[in-house]
A tleap script that builds the chain and sets N, CA, C and O, in Angstrom:
source leaprc.protein.ff14SB
mol = sequence {
  NMET LYS PRO VAL SER ASN ALA ARG PHE LEU
  MET SER LYS GLN VAL ARG ASN GLU ARG LEU
  VAL ARG GLU LEU ASP SER LYS ARG HIE ARG
  GLU LEU PHE MET VAL ALA LEU THR GLY LEU
  ALA LEU THR ALA ALA VAL ILE ALA PHE ALA
  TYR PRO HIE PHE GLU MET ILE ARG LEU GLY
  TYR ARG MET GLU GLU LEU ARG GLU LYS ARG
  GLU GLU LEU VAL GLU VAL GLN ARG HIE LEU
  GLU LEU GLN ARG ALA THR GLU LEU ALA PRO
  SER ARG ILE GLU SER ILE ALA THR GLU GLN
  LEU GLY MET VAL TYR PRO ASP SER ALA HIE
  LEU LEU ILE VAL GLU SER PHE GLU PRO ALA
  ALA ILE VAL LYS ARG ALA PRO ASP SER CARG
}
set mol.1.N position { 7.821 121.800 323.352 }
set mol.1.CA position { 8.746 121.349 322.378 }
set mol.1.C position { 8.053 120.319 321.505 }
set mol.1.O position { 7.304 119.464 321.978 }
set mol.2.N position { 8.326 120.430 320.241 }
set mol.2.CA position { 7.665 119.569 319.276 }
set mol.2.C position { 8.496 118.320 319.050 }
set mol.2.O position { 9.704 118.434 318.842 }
set mol.3.N position { 7.920 117.163 319.079 }
set mol.3.CA position { 8.697 115.948 318.876 }
set mol.3.C position { 9.185 115.853 317.433 }
set mol.3.O position { 8.468 116.189 316.491 }
set mol.4.N position { 10.450 115.376 317.285 }
set mol.4.CA position { 11.033 115.178 315.964 }
set mol.4.C position { 10.604 113.814 315.467 }
set mol.4.O position { 10.783 112.804 316.148 }
set mol.5.N position { 10.045 113.796 314.293 }
set mol.5.CA position { 9.564 112.507 313.800 }
set mol.5.C position { 10.437 112.023 312.665 }
set mol.5.O position { 10.913 112.789 311.828 }
set mol.6.N position { 10.617 110.760 312.677 }
set mol.6.CA position { 11.357 110.091 311.616 }
set mol.6.C position { 10.612 108.795 311.350 }
set mol.6.O position { 9.837 108.333 312.187 }
set mol.7.N position { 10.840 108.230 310.225 }
set mol.7.CA position { 10.102 107.033 309.886 }
set mol.7.C position { 10.471 105.875 310.781 }
set mol.7.O position { 9.661 104.959 310.928 }
set mol.8.N position { 11.593 105.858 311.364 }
set mol.8.CA position { 12.031 104.710 312.140 }
set mol.8.C position { 11.818 104.876 313.641 }
set mol.8.O position { 11.434 103.924 314.321 }
set mol.9.N position { 12.065 106.084 314.165 }
set mol.9.CA position { 11.893 106.244 315.607 }
set mol.9.C position { 11.339 107.622 315.903 }
set mol.9.O position { 11.328 108.520 315.061 }
set mol.10.N position { 10.907 107.741 317.069 }
set mol.10.CA position { 10.336 109.002 317.516 }
set mol.10.C position { 11.107 109.447 318.746 }
set mol.10.O position { 11.267 108.688 319.702 }
set mol.11.N position { 11.574 110.663 318.712 }
set mol.11.CA position { 12.371 111.175 319.802 }
set mol.11.C position { 11.566 112.306 320.433 }
set mol.11.O position { 11.224 113.284 319.768 }
set mol.12.N position { 11.285 112.171 321.647 }
set mol.12.CA position { 10.434 113.156 322.279 }
set mol.12.C position { 11.224 114.205 323.040 }
set mol.12.O position { 10.699 115.275 323.348 }
set mol.13.N position { 12.468 113.912 323.344 }
set mol.13.CA position { 13.210 114.832 324.166 }
set mol.13.C position { 14.619 115.005 323.570 }
set mol.13.O position { 15.218 114.035 323.106 }
set mol.14.N position { 15.146 116.242 323.583 }
set mol.14.CA position { 16.499 116.497 323.086 }
set mol.14.C position { 17.501 116.076 324.139 }
set mol.14.O position { 17.314 116.322 325.331 }
set mol.15.N position { 18.576 115.435 323.680 }
set mol.15.CA position { 19.612 114.979 324.596 }
set mol.15.C position { 20.813 115.906 324.441 }
set mol.15.O position { 21.286 116.149 323.332 }
set mol.16.N position { 21.289 116.410 325.553 }
set mol.16.CA position { 22.468 117.263 325.530 }
set mol.16.C position { 23.668 116.425 325.947 }
set mol.16.O position { 23.776 115.982 327.090 }
set mol.17.N position { 24.566 116.222 324.988 }
set mol.17.CA position { 25.719 115.381 325.290 }
set mol.17.C position { 27.044 116.133 325.150 }
set mol.17.O position { 28.090 115.515 324.954 }
set mol.18.N position { 27.003 117.448 325.249 }
set mol.18.CA position { 28.257 118.176 325.126 }
set mol.18.C position { 29.138 118.027 326.350 }
set mol.18.O position { 30.331 118.322 326.283 }
set mol.19.N position { 28.602 117.592 327.432 }
set mol.19.CA position { 29.403 117.390 328.625 }
set mol.19.C position { 30.014 115.996 328.680 }
set mol.19.O position { 30.793 115.691 329.583 }
set mol.20.N position { 29.668 115.165 327.730 }
set mol.20.CA position { 30.222 113.816 327.712 }
set mol.20.C position { 31.666 113.863 327.210 }
set mol.20.O position { 31.972 114.605 326.276 }
set mol.21.N position { 32.543 113.088 327.814 }
set mol.21.CA position { 33.943 113.013 327.424 }
set mol.21.C position { 34.248 111.566 327.084 }
set mol.21.O position { 33.992 110.648 327.864 }
set mol.22.N position { 34.818 111.392 325.866 }
set mol.22.CA position { 35.135 110.044 325.437 }
set mol.22.C position { 36.463 109.627 326.050 }
set mol.22.O position { 37.407 110.416 326.097 }
set mol.23.N position { 36.534 108.399 326.514 }
set mol.23.CA position { 37.778 107.890 327.086 }
set mol.23.C position { 38.797 107.675 325.972 }
set mol.23.O position { 38.441 107.299 324.855 }
set mol.24.N position { 40.057 107.916 326.286 }
set mol.24.CA position { 41.119 107.664 325.322 }
set mol.24.C position { 41.360 106.171 325.236 }
set mol.24.O position { 41.472 105.476 326.246 }
set mol.25.N position { 41.436 105.702 324.013 }
set mol.25.CA position { 41.664 104.280 323.783 }
set mol.25.C position { 43.170 104.086 323.566 }
set mol.25.O position { 43.680 104.311 322.469 }
set mol.26.N position { 43.853 103.679 324.596 }
set mol.26.CA position { 45.306 103.538 324.510 }
set mol.26.C position { 45.712 102.449 323.526 }
set mol.26.O position { 46.754 102.560 322.880 }
set mol.27.N position { 44.914 101.412 323.403 }
set mol.27.CA position { 45.229 100.347 322.446 }
set mol.27.C position { 45.158 100.901 321.026 }
set mol.27.O position { 46.006 100.573 320.196 }
set mol.28.N position { 44.185 101.714 320.742 }
set mol.28.CA position { 44.034 102.320 319.413 }
set mol.28.C position { 45.188 103.282 319.130 }
set mol.28.O position { 45.714 103.315 318.017 }
set mol.29.N position { 45.575 104.056 320.130 }
set mol.29.CA position { 46.704 104.973 319.961 }
set mol.29.C position { 47.995 104.201 319.696 }
set mol.29.O position { 48.803 104.602 318.857 }
set mol.30.N position { 48.183 103.109 320.404 }
set mol.30.CA position { 49.367 102.276 320.198 }
set mol.30.C position { 49.378 101.710 318.786 }
set mol.30.O position { 50.428 101.686 318.144 }
set mol.31.N position { 48.234 101.254 318.291 }
set mol.31.CA position { 48.141 100.722 316.928 }
set mol.31.C position { 48.454 101.807 315.899 }
set mol.31.O position { 49.188 101.557 314.943 }
set mol.32.N position { 47.907 103.004 316.083 }
set mol.32.CA position { 48.191 104.105 315.159 }
set mol.32.C position { 49.675 104.487 315.182 }
set mol.32.O position { 50.267 104.787 314.145 }
set mol.33.N position { 50.262 104.471 316.381 }
set mol.33.CA position { 51.688 104.762 316.486 }
set mol.33.C position { 52.519 103.713 315.751 }
set mol.33.O position { 53.485 104.054 315.068 }
set mol.34.N position { 52.150 102.449 315.886 }
set mol.34.CA position { 52.884 101.372 315.209 }
set mol.34.C position { 52.732 101.484 313.691 }
set mol.34.O position { 53.691 101.243 312.959 }
set mol.35.N position { 51.552 101.844 313.214 }
set mol.35.CA position { 51.344 102.021 311.772 }
set mol.35.C position { 52.198 103.184 311.263 }
set mol.35.O position { 52.831 103.084 310.213 }
set mol.36.N position { 52.209 104.281 312.012 }
set mol.36.CA position { 53.015 105.434 311.615 }
set mol.36.C position { 54.505 105.090 311.635 }
set mol.36.O position { 55.244 105.477 310.730 }
set mol.37.N position { 54.943 104.374 312.651 }
set mol.37.CA position { 56.341 103.975 312.744 }
set mol.37.C position { 56.727 103.038 311.610 }
set mol.37.O position { 57.814 103.161 311.045 }
set mol.38.N position { 55.846 102.103 311.274 }
set mol.38.CA position { 56.100 101.189 310.162 }
set mol.38.C position { 56.177 101.963 308.848 }
set mol.38.O position { 57.052 101.712 308.019 }
set mol.39.N position { 55.253 102.904 308.668 }
set mol.39.CA position { 55.291 103.736 307.458 }
set mol.39.C position { 56.568 104.542 307.360 }
set mol.39.O position { 57.152 104.667 306.284 }
set mol.40.N position { 56.998 105.086 308.477 }
set mol.40.CA position { 58.245 105.848 308.504 }
set mol.40.C position { 59.439 104.960 308.163 }
set mol.40.O position { 60.325 105.370 307.414 }
set mol.41.N position { 59.466 103.751 308.709 }
set mol.41.CA position { 60.563 102.819 308.425 }
set mol.41.C position { 60.567 102.431 306.950 }
set mol.41.O position { 61.630 102.373 306.331 }
set mol.42.N position { 59.398 102.167 306.381 }
set mol.42.CA position { 59.325 101.823 304.957 }
set mol.42.C position { 59.760 102.998 304.081 }
set mol.42.O position { 60.462 102.812 303.087 }
set mol.43.N position { 59.343 104.199 304.453 }
set mol.43.CA position { 59.759 105.382 303.691 }
set mol.43.C position { 61.269 105.562 303.755 }
set mol.43.O position { 61.901 105.856 302.741 }
set mol.44.N position { 61.848 105.389 304.929 }
set mol.44.CA position { 63.308 105.508 305.068 }
set mol.44.C position { 64.022 104.454 304.237 }
set mol.44.O position { 65.053 104.738 303.628 }
set mol.45.N position { 63.481 103.233 304.205 }
set mol.45.CA position { 64.098 102.168 303.409 }
set mol.45.C position { 64.030 102.489 301.917 }
set mol.45.O position { 64.998 102.269 301.188 }
set mol.46.N position { 62.897 103.003 301.466 }
set mol.46.CA position { 62.759 103.357 300.047 }
set mol.46.C position { 63.718 104.482 299.689 }
set mol.46.O position { 64.363 104.441 298.640 }
set mol.47.N position { 63.815 105.481 300.551 }
set mol.47.CA position { 64.739 106.593 300.289 }
set mol.47.C position { 66.179 106.096 300.294 }
set mol.47.O position { 66.973 106.486 299.438 }
set mol.48.N position { 66.521 105.235 301.255 }
set mol.48.CA position { 67.890 104.708 301.320 }
set mol.48.C position { 68.223 103.879 300.092 }
set mol.48.O position { 69.375 103.858 299.660 }
set mol.49.N position { 67.248 103.201 299.526 }
set mol.49.CA position { 67.490 102.409 298.328 }
set mol.49.C position { 67.513 103.287 297.086 }
set mol.49.O position { 68.338 103.074 296.198 }
set mol.50.N position { 66.624 104.268 297.007 }
set mol.50.CA position { 66.470 105.060 295.788 }
set mol.50.C position { 67.516 106.168 295.667 }
set mol.50.O position { 67.895 106.530 294.553 }
set mol.51.N position { 67.982 106.705 296.773 }
set mol.51.CA position { 68.913 107.832 296.702 }
set mol.51.C position { 70.182 107.507 295.909 }
set mol.51.O position { 70.534 108.279 295.016 }
set mol.52.N position { 70.883 106.409 296.188 }
set mol.52.CA position { 72.081 106.126 295.387 }
set mol.52.C position { 71.769 105.958 293.903 }
set mol.52.O position { 72.561 106.351 293.047 }
set mol.53.N position { 70.625 105.377 293.608 }
set mol.53.CA position { 70.245 105.189 292.208 }
set mol.53.C position { 70.074 106.546 291.514 }
set mol.53.O position { 70.614 106.763 290.429 }
set mol.54.N position { 69.332 107.444 292.134 }
set mol.54.CA position { 69.115 108.758 291.537 }
set mol.54.C position { 70.396 109.582 291.507 }
set mol.54.O position { 70.617 110.360 290.579 }
set mol.55.N position { 71.227 109.414 292.505 }
set mol.55.CA position { 72.513 110.119 292.523 }
set mol.55.C position { 73.401 109.619 291.387 }
set mol.55.O position { 74.109 110.408 290.761 }
set mol.56.N position { 73.368 108.322 291.121 }
set mol.56.CA position { 74.148 107.768 290.020 }
set mol.56.C position { 73.656 108.313 288.676 }
set mol.56.O position { 74.457 108.622 287.794 }
set mol.57.N position { 72.360 108.426 288.532 }
set mol.57.CA position { 71.799 108.982 287.297 }
set mol.57.C position { 72.218 110.450 287.149 }
set mol.57.O position { 72.613 110.877 286.064 }
set mol.58.N position { 72.133 111.214 288.232 }
set mol.58.CA position { 72.528 112.622 288.188 }
set mol.58.C position { 74.009 112.773 287.837 }
set mol.58.O position { 74.385 113.639 287.047 }
set mol.59.N position { 74.843 111.918 288.433 }
set mol.59.CA position { 76.278 111.978 288.139 }
set mol.59.C position { 76.568 111.568 286.699 }
set mol.59.O position { 77.497 112.087 286.079 }
set mol.60.N position { 75.778 110.641 286.167 }
set mol.60.CA position { 75.941 110.257 284.767 }
set mol.60.C position { 75.674 111.427 283.843 }
set mol.60.O position { 76.427 111.661 282.898 }
set mol.61.N position { 74.609 112.163 284.108 }
set mol.61.CA position { 74.318 113.354 283.314 }
set mol.61.C position { 75.425 114.388 283.455 }
set mol.61.O position { 75.829 115.013 282.475 }
set mol.62.N position { 75.912 114.565 284.671 }
set mol.62.CA position { 76.984 115.544 284.909 }
set mol.62.C position { 78.259 115.143 284.170 }
set mol.62.O position { 78.941 115.992 283.596 }
set mol.63.N position { 78.579 113.840 284.185 }
set mol.63.CA position { 79.767 113.364 283.468 }
set mol.63.C position { 79.621 113.622 281.969 }
set mol.63.O position { 80.586 114.011 281.311 }
set mol.64.N position { 78.434 113.409 281.433 }
set mol.64.CA position { 78.220 113.642 280.014 }
set mol.64.C position { 78.372 115.124 279.676 }
set mol.64.O position { 78.950 115.466 278.645 }
set mol.65.N position { 77.854 116.010 280.542 }
set mol.65.CA position { 78.029 117.448 280.334 }
set mol.65.C position { 79.512 117.818 280.341 }
set mol.65.O position { 79.977 118.581 279.494 }
set mol.66.N position { 80.245 117.267 281.308 }
set mol.66.CA position { 81.671 117.572 281.399 }
set mol.66.C position { 82.441 117.006 280.216 }
set mol.66.O position { 83.390 117.630 279.742 }
set mol.67.N position { 82.049 115.840 279.737 }
set mol.67.CA position { 82.702 115.247 278.571 }
set mol.67.C position { 82.497 116.141 277.343 }
set mol.67.O position { 83.433 116.373 276.578 }
set mol.68.N position { 81.269 116.638 277.158 }
set mol.68.CA position { 81.001 117.536 276.034 }
set mol.68.C position { 81.793 118.831 276.168 }
set mol.68.O position { 82.340 119.333 275.186 }
set mol.69.N position { 81.855 119.372 277.385 }
set mol.69.CA position { 82.620 120.606 277.626 }
set mol.69.C position { 84.096 120.377 277.329 }
set mol.69.O position { 84.761 121.239 276.755 }
set mol.70.N position { 84.607 119.210 277.721 }
set mol.70.CA position { 86.020 118.889 277.463 }
set mol.70.C position { 86.291 118.822 275.966 }
set mol.70.O position { 87.310 119.324 275.491 }
set mol.71.N position { 85.371 118.196 275.217 }
set mol.71.CA position { 85.545 118.114 273.766 }
set mol.71.C position { 85.560 119.499 273.138 }
set mol.71.O position { 86.349 119.767 272.232 }
set mol.72.N position { 84.685 120.383 273.622 }
set mol.72.CA position { 84.669 121.755 273.106 }
set mol.72.C position { 85.989 122.453 273.413 }
set mol.72.O position { 86.546 123.139 272.555 }
set mol.73.N position { 86.493 122.279 274.641 }
set mol.73.CA position { 87.738 122.937 275.025 }
set mol.73.C position { 88.937 122.378 274.259 }
set mol.73.O position { 89.851 123.127 273.913 }
set mol.74.N position { 88.942 121.086 273.994 }
set mol.74.CA position { 90.027 120.491 273.203 }
set mol.74.C position { 90.002 121.071 271.790 }
set mol.74.O position { 91.051 121.356 271.213 }
set mol.75.N position { 88.803 121.245 271.237 }
set mol.75.CA position { 88.685 121.824 269.901 }
set mol.75.C position { 89.187 123.276 269.892 }
set mol.75.O position { 89.873 123.690 268.958 }
set mol.76.N position { 88.846 124.039 270.926 }
set mol.76.CA position { 89.339 125.419 271.028 }
set mol.76.C position { 90.858 125.422 271.166 }
set mol.76.O position { 91.538 126.253 270.565 }
set mol.77.N position { 91.392 124.484 271.964 }
set mol.77.CA position { 92.845 124.408 272.133 }
set mol.77.C position { 93.527 124.098 270.799 }
set mol.77.O position { 94.544 124.708 270.469 }
set mol.78.N position { 92.986 123.173 270.044 }
set mol.78.CA position { 93.569 122.858 268.721 }
set mol.78.C position { 93.549 124.088 267.830 }
set mol.78.O position { 94.528 124.385 267.145 }
set mol.79.N position { 92.429 124.801 267.843 }
set mol.79.CA position { 92.314 126.001 267.018 }
set mol.79.C position { 93.353 127.047 267.440 }
set mol.79.O position { 93.993 127.667 266.590 }
set mol.80.N position { 93.519 127.240 268.751 }
set mol.80.CA position { 94.487 128.226 269.235 }
set mol.80.C position { 95.924 127.808 268.930 }
set mol.80.O position { 96.759 128.653 268.608 }
set mol.81.N position { 96.215 126.519 269.026 }
set mol.81.CA position { 97.564 126.055 268.687 }
set mol.81.C position { 97.859 126.284 267.209 }
set mol.81.O position { 98.963 126.692 266.849 }
set mol.82.N position { 96.881 126.025 266.360 }
set mol.82.CA position { 97.059 126.263 264.932 }
set mol.82.C position { 97.247 127.754 264.658 }
set mol.82.O position { 98.099 128.135 263.854 }
set mol.83.N position { 96.464 128.589 265.316 }
set mol.83.CA position { 96.586 130.031 265.144 }
set mol.83.C position { 97.952 130.512 265.629 }
set mol.83.O position { 98.575 131.360 264.990 }
set mol.84.N position { 98.415 129.977 266.747 }
set mol.84.CA position { 99.732 130.358 267.276 }
set mol.84.C position { 100.836 129.962 266.312 }
set mol.84.O position { 101.753 130.741 266.050 }
set mol.85.N position { 100.743 128.739 265.782 }
set mol.85.CA position { 101.758 128.284 264.829 }
set mol.85.C position { 101.753 129.158 263.580 }
set mol.85.O position { 102.807 129.457 263.019 }
set mol.86.N position { 100.570 129.564 263.152 }
set mol.86.CA position { 100.477 130.434 261.982 }
set mol.86.C position { 101.079 131.802 262.278 }
set mol.86.O position { 101.798 132.359 261.448 }
set mol.87.N position { 100.785 132.346 263.468 }
set mol.87.CA position { 101.290 133.668 263.830 }
set mol.87.C position { 102.809 133.665 263.995 }
set mol.87.O position { 103.462 134.667 263.703 }
set mol.88.N position { 103.374 132.564 264.454 }
set mol.88.CA position { 104.816 132.510 264.706 }
set mol.88.C position { 105.628 131.974 263.535 }
set mol.88.O position { 106.835 131.768 263.666 }
set mol.89.N position { 104.993 131.749 262.406 }
set mol.89.CA position { 105.716 131.225 261.242 }
set mol.89.C position { 106.759 132.251 260.786 }
set mol.89.O position { 106.433 133.426 260.616 }
set mol.90.N position { 108.007 131.819 260.587 }
set mol.90.CA position { 109.058 132.767 260.185 }
set mol.90.C position { 108.747 133.485 258.867 }
set mol.90.O position { 109.062 134.666 258.721 }
set mol.91.N position { 108.143 132.792 257.922 }
set mol.91.CA position { 107.833 133.443 256.646 }
set mol.91.C position { 106.816 134.570 256.838 }
set mol.91.O position { 106.908 135.600 256.169 }
set mol.92.N position { 105.867 134.395 257.726 }
set mol.92.CA position { 104.860 135.429 258.005 }
set mol.92.C position { 105.518 136.629 258.678 }
set mol.92.O position { 105.251 137.776 258.320 }
set mol.93.N position { 106.378 136.355 259.654 }
set mol.93.CA position { 107.065 137.441 260.358 }
set mol.93.C position { 107.949 138.221 259.386 }
set mol.93.O position { 108.025 139.447 259.455 }
set mol.94.N position { 108.616 137.501 258.480 }
set mol.94.CA position { 109.483 138.163 257.498 }
set mol.94.C position { 108.656 139.030 256.543 }
set mol.94.O position { 109.058 140.145 256.210 }
set mol.95.N position { 107.505 138.519 256.105 }
set mol.95.CA position { 106.693 139.311 255.176 }
set mol.95.C position { 106.132 140.556 255.859 }
set mol.95.O position { 106.055 141.610 255.229 }
set mol.96.N position { 105.744 140.465 257.116 }
set mol.96.CA position { 105.255 141.649 257.843 }
set mol.96.C position { 106.389 142.655 258.017 }
set mol.96.O position { 106.190 143.860 257.865 }
set mol.97.N position { 107.581 142.149 258.337 }
set mol.97.CA position { 108.721 143.047 258.562 }
set mol.97.C position { 109.083 143.785 257.274 }
set mol.97.O position { 109.375 144.981 257.310 }
set mol.98.N position { 109.067 143.099 256.157 }
set mol.98.CA position { 109.488 143.752 254.909 }
set mol.98.C position { 108.375 144.585 254.301 }
set mol.98.O position { 108.633 145.687 253.817 }
set mol.99.N position { 107.146 144.092 254.310 }
set mol.99.CA position { 106.058 144.788 253.625 }
set mol.99.C position { 105.438 145.895 254.481 }
set mol.99.O position { 105.256 147.012 253.996 }
set mol.100.N position { 105.118 145.611 255.726 }
set mol.100.CA position { 104.399 146.590 256.541 }
set mol.100.C position { 105.338 147.533 257.286 }
set mol.100.O position { 105.051 148.722 257.424 }
set mol.101.N position { 106.443 147.008 257.758 }
set mol.101.CA position { 107.346 147.834 258.558 }
set mol.101.C position { 108.484 148.442 257.740 }
set mol.101.O position { 109.218 149.295 258.238 }
set mol.102.N position { 108.630 148.012 256.498 }
set mol.102.CA position { 109.656 148.581 255.623 }
set mol.102.C position { 111.068 148.172 255.985 }
set mol.102.O position { 112.013 148.890 255.658 }
set mol.103.N position { 111.239 147.060 256.639 }
set mol.103.CA position { 112.571 146.599 257.006 }
set mol.103.C position { 113.232 145.937 255.799 }
set mol.103.O position { 112.553 145.375 254.940 }
set mol.104.N position { 114.557 146.010 255.744 }
set mol.104.CA position { 115.330 145.387 254.658 }
set mol.104.C position { 116.495 144.636 255.273 }
set mol.104.O position { 116.894 144.881 256.411 }
set mol.105.N position { 117.023 143.721 254.492 }
set mol.105.CA position { 118.212 143.024 254.951 }
set mol.105.C position { 119.396 143.981 254.869 }
set mol.105.O position { 119.516 144.723 253.894 }
set mol.106.N position { 120.273 143.981 255.872 }
set mol.106.CA position { 121.411 144.910 255.825 }
set mol.106.C position { 122.439 144.441 254.785 }
set mol.106.O position { 122.625 143.244 254.568 }
set mol.107.N position { 123.086 145.398 254.163 }
set mol.107.CA position { 124.155 145.027 253.233 }
set mol.107.C position { 125.450 144.866 254.027 }
set mol.107.O position { 125.490 145.163 255.222 }
set mol.108.N position { 126.462 144.417 253.391 }
set mol.108.CA position { 127.698 144.081 254.101 }
set mol.108.C position { 128.363 145.309 254.718 }
set mol.108.O position { 129.143 145.176 255.662 }
set mol.109.N position { 128.073 146.480 254.208 }
set mol.109.CA position { 128.685 147.691 254.760 }
set mol.109.C position { 128.100 148.041 256.125 }
set mol.109.O position { 128.755 148.690 256.941 }
set mol.110.N position { 126.891 147.616 256.363 }
set mol.110.CA position { 126.234 147.941 257.626 }
set mol.110.C position { 126.333 146.837 258.671 }
set mol.110.O position { 125.769 146.949 259.759 }
set mol.111.N position { 127.041 145.789 258.339 }
set mol.111.CA position { 127.169 144.684 259.292 }
set mol.111.C position { 128.300 144.963 260.270 }
set mol.111.O position { 129.363 145.448 259.883 }
set mol.112.N position { 128.068 144.660 261.508 }
set mol.112.CA position { 129.089 144.779 262.532 }
set mol.112.C position { 129.135 143.448 263.255 }
set mol.112.O position { 128.145 143.034 263.858 }
set mol.113.N position { 130.242 142.793 263.204 }
set mol.113.CA position { 130.391 141.486 263.829 }
set mol.113.C position { 131.002 141.694 265.202 }
set mol.113.O position { 132.068 142.292 265.348 }
set mol.114.N position { 130.317 141.197 266.178 }
set mol.114.CA position { 130.779 141.303 267.553 }
set mol.114.C position { 131.338 139.952 267.942 }
set mol.114.O position { 130.656 138.930 267.861 }
set mol.115.N position { 132.594 139.964 268.365 }
set mol.115.CA position { 133.210 138.712 268.759 }
set mol.115.C position { 132.771 138.370 270.174 }
set mol.115.O position { 132.522 139.253 270.996 }
set mol.116.N position { 132.684 137.096 270.438 }
set mol.116.CA position { 132.264 136.674 271.773 }
set mol.116.C position { 133.383 136.953 272.756 }
set mol.116.O position { 134.554 136.930 272.377 }
set mol.117.N position { 133.062 137.207 273.964 }
set mol.117.CA position { 134.053 137.494 274.986 }
set mol.117.C position { 133.669 136.758 276.247 }
set mol.117.O position { 132.512 136.391 276.451 }
set mol.118.N position { 134.644 136.556 277.072 }
set mol.118.CA position { 134.447 135.879 278.336 }
set mol.118.C position { 134.355 136.948 279.415 }
set mol.118.O position { 135.147 137.890 279.413 }
set mol.119.N position { 133.429 136.824 280.314 }
set mol.119.CA position { 133.370 137.814 281.392 }
set mol.119.C position { 134.598 137.700 282.284 }
set mol.119.O position { 135.179 136.625 282.429 }
set mol.120.N position { 134.972 138.792 282.862 }
set mol.120.CA position { 136.150 138.810 283.735 }
set mol.120.C position { 135.906 137.885 284.917 }
set mol.120.O position { 134.782 137.719 285.392 }
set mol.121.N position { 136.984 137.298 285.365 }
set mol.121.CA position { 136.873 136.375 286.490 }
set mol.121.C position { 136.362 137.134 287.708 }
set mol.121.O position { 136.742 138.279 287.956 }
set mol.122.N position { 135.529 136.496 288.429 }
set mol.122.CA position { 134.956 137.115 289.614 }
set mol.122.C position { 135.992 137.063 290.731 }
set mol.122.O position { 136.504 135.999 291.078 }
set mol.123.N position { 136.282 138.221 291.275 }
set mol.123.CA position { 137.269 138.317 292.339 }
set mol.123.C position { 136.569 137.960 293.648 }
set mol.123.O position { 135.544 138.531 294.020 }
set mol.124.N position { 137.167 137.001 294.315 }
set mol.124.CA position { 136.598 136.599 295.610 }
set mol.124.C position { 137.119 137.527 296.683 }
set mol.124.O position { 138.319 137.776 296.805 }
set mol.125.N position { 136.203 138.014 297.434 }
set mol.125.CA position { 136.581 138.901 298.528 }
set mol.125.C position { 136.770 138.064 299.780 }
set mol.125.O position { 136.087 137.067 300.011 }
set mol.126.N position { 137.706 138.504 300.559 }
set mol.126.CA position { 137.941 137.848 301.837 }
set mol.126.C position { 136.807 138.249 302.775 }
set mol.126.O position { 136.323 139.380 302.739 }
set mol.127.N position { 136.400 137.318 303.600 }
set mol.127.CA position { 135.323 137.692 304.530 }
set mol.127.C position { 135.776 138.796 305.467 }
set mol.127.O position { 136.932 138.847 305.887 }
set mol.128.N position { 134.859 139.660 305.778 }
set mol.128.CA position { 135.168 140.773 306.670 }
set mol.128.C position { 135.529 140.239 308.046 }
set mol.128.O position { 134.898 139.321 308.571 }
set mol.129.N position { 136.548 140.835 308.604 }
set mol.129.CA position { 136.939 140.415 309.943 }
set mol.129.C position { 136.336 141.376 310.941 }
set mol.129.O position { 136.830 142.492 311.107 }
set mol.130.N position { 135.360 140.992 311.554 }
set mol.130.CA position { 134.665 141.851 312.520 }
set mol.130.C position { 134.821 141.352 313.890 }
set mol.130.O position { 134.300 141.953 314.830 }
savepdb mol mol.pdb
quit
């Protein structure tokens, strides 16, 4: 076997250290666990603080969308009310009846006056004797 040369040291023999097992450092594991736990606690605190803020912003946008939708619907309602009033105007109905349907006002010869009448008194029946 040829020795490996380096400017600082000379190694004449290869060392096999694959059978070496490093001891677990429980103090180091405990420190890493505490760092992770602290990070988790800080993350939870940030989320707990930020969530209501972002939810408020989201609700603000939603309220603005609903306000705009309401304004559009109110405008449509006004338009429909105006259209309904126009459609139900007596002068419009009269002009359609006379011009399109050919209706005319009846003359006095075609008038029949019906006098009001009172309905006959309701006869009360005696309850059945069973």
